[in-house]
C-alpha positions in Angstrom: 102.2 111.5 95.2 103.7 108.4 96.8 104.0 110.1 100.2 100.0 111.0 100.0 99.5 107.5 99.2 101.4 106.3 102.0 99.9 108.6 104.4 96.3 107.6 103.3 97.1 103.9 103.6 98.6 104.4 107.2 95.6 106.5 108.2 93.2 103.8 106.9 95.1 101.1 108.6 94.9 103.2 111.9 91.1 103.8 111.5 90.7 100.0 110.9 92.8 99.1 113.9 90.9 101.6 116.1 87.5 100.1 114.8 88.6 96.7 115.6 89.7 97.7 119.2 86.5 99.4 119.9 84.3 96.3 118.8 86.4 93.6 120.5 86.5 95.7 123.7 82.7 96.3 123.6 81.9 92.7 122.8 84.5 90.8 124.8 86.1 93.4 127.1 89.7 92.8 125.8 91.8 95.1 123.8 94.1 92.6 121.5 97.7 93.6 120.9 97.3 92.6 117.3 95.5 95.9 116.8 97.0 98.0 119.4 100.7 97.6 118.3 100.1 98.6 114.7 98.2 101.7 115.9 101.1 102.7 118.3 103.6 102.1 115.4 101.5 104.4 113.0 101.2 107.1 115.7 105.0 107.0 115.9 105.3 107.4 112.2 103.0 110.3 112.0 104.6 112.0 115.0 108.0 111.5 113.5 107.4 112.3 109.8 104.2 114.3 109.4 105.2 118.0 109.2 101.7 119.2 110.1 101.1 116.8 112.9 100.3 118.3 116.2 102.9 116.5 118.0 106.5 115.7 117.3 108.5 112.6 118.1 109.7 113.8 121.6 106.2 114.8 122.5 104.8 111.7 121.5 107.3 109.6 123.6 106.7 111.8 126.7 103.0 111.4 126.2 103.3 107.5 125.7 105.4 107.4 129.0 103.3 109.7 130.9 100.0 107.9 129.7 101.5 104.5 130.6 102.8 105.5 134.0 99.6 107.5 135.0 97.1 104.9 133.9 99.2 102.1 135.3 99.4 104.0 138.8 95.7 104.6 138.8 94.9 101.0 137.9 97.2 99.7 140.6 95.6 102.1 143.2 92.1 101.0 142.0 93.2 97.3 142.4 94.7 97.8 145.6 91.8 99.7 147.1 89.4 96.9 145.8 91.4 94.2 147.4 91.9 96.1 150.5 88.0 96.2 150.9 87.5 92.5 150.1 86.4 92.9 146.5 86.9 89.6 144.6 86.3 91.1 141.2 88.9 92.1 138.5 90.7 95.4 138.5 88.7 98.0 136.9 91.5 99.0 134.5 93.1 96.3 132.6 96.5 96.1 130.8 95.0 96.6 127.4 93.3 100.1 128.6 96.9 101.0 130.0 98.5 100.2 126.6 95.7 102.0 124.9 96.3 105.2 126.7 99.8 105.0 126.1 99.1 104.8 122.4 96.9 107.8 122.8 99.8 109.5 124.4 101.8 108.9 121.1 99.2 110.1 118.8 98.1 113.2 120.9 100.8 114.1 123.3 100.2 114.7 126.9 97.8 117.7 126.4 95.7 115.9 123.8 95.6 112.7 125.9 94.4 114.6 128.9 91.6 115.9 126.7 90.7 112.5 125.4 90.7 111.0 129.1 88.5 113.8 130.3 86.0 113.2 127.4 86.3 109.5 127.6 85.6 109.5 131.4 82.6 111.7 131.2 80.9 110.0 128.3 81.7 106.5 129.8 80.3 107.7 133.1 77.1 108.9 131.5 76.8 105.7 129.3 77.4 103.4 132.3 74.9 105.2 134.3 72.4 105.2 131.5 72.8 101.5 130.8 73.1 100.7 134.6 76.3 98.7 134.2 79.0 98.2 136.6 81.8 97.6 134.1 82.0 99.6 130.9 84.4 98.9 127.9 86.5 101.9 128.0 88.3 101.7 124.5 85.3 102.9 122.5 85.0 106.0 124.7 88.8 106.7 124.7 89.0 106.3 120.9 86.1 108.9 120.3 87.6 111.2 122.8 91.0 110.8 121.0 89.4 111.5 117.7 87.6 114.5 119.1 90.7 115.7 120.9 92.9 115.2 117.7 90.4 117.1 115.5 90.5 119.9 118.1 94.4 119.9 118.1 94.5 119.9 114.3 92.0 122.6 113.4 91.7 124.7 116.6 95.2 124.9 117.6 
């Protein structure tokens, strides 16, 4: 009984943090650590102590390291390419996005994170083209992709 209450409280807190990340990134193009770190810690708790969770603690740690390294390398390459060609604007991938992808790796593992990234990139690209925007907030698309990936992992696999 107490276990179920704790799981519900942690899940509700994770959903609230994810919602605040989406709203803040959409409005101000920033992902605050005040919502990101609790989401990361709750993902670690779920991976370590939830018996029916699709990832275990080892897979979560590998997913976080892979997500952080992959997104940091891509962000560095984009930034290097833009600066090499004389662009004065900010890098297209910020550190908040990199930390969010690492958090997605904790929640989803490497397989689920890859699916979430594909969903996020496709939907973000379609939304950016439809709205004719140069920069898009990535967090809402990644979180929606992560939720869809998690649902697929929980119920289809």
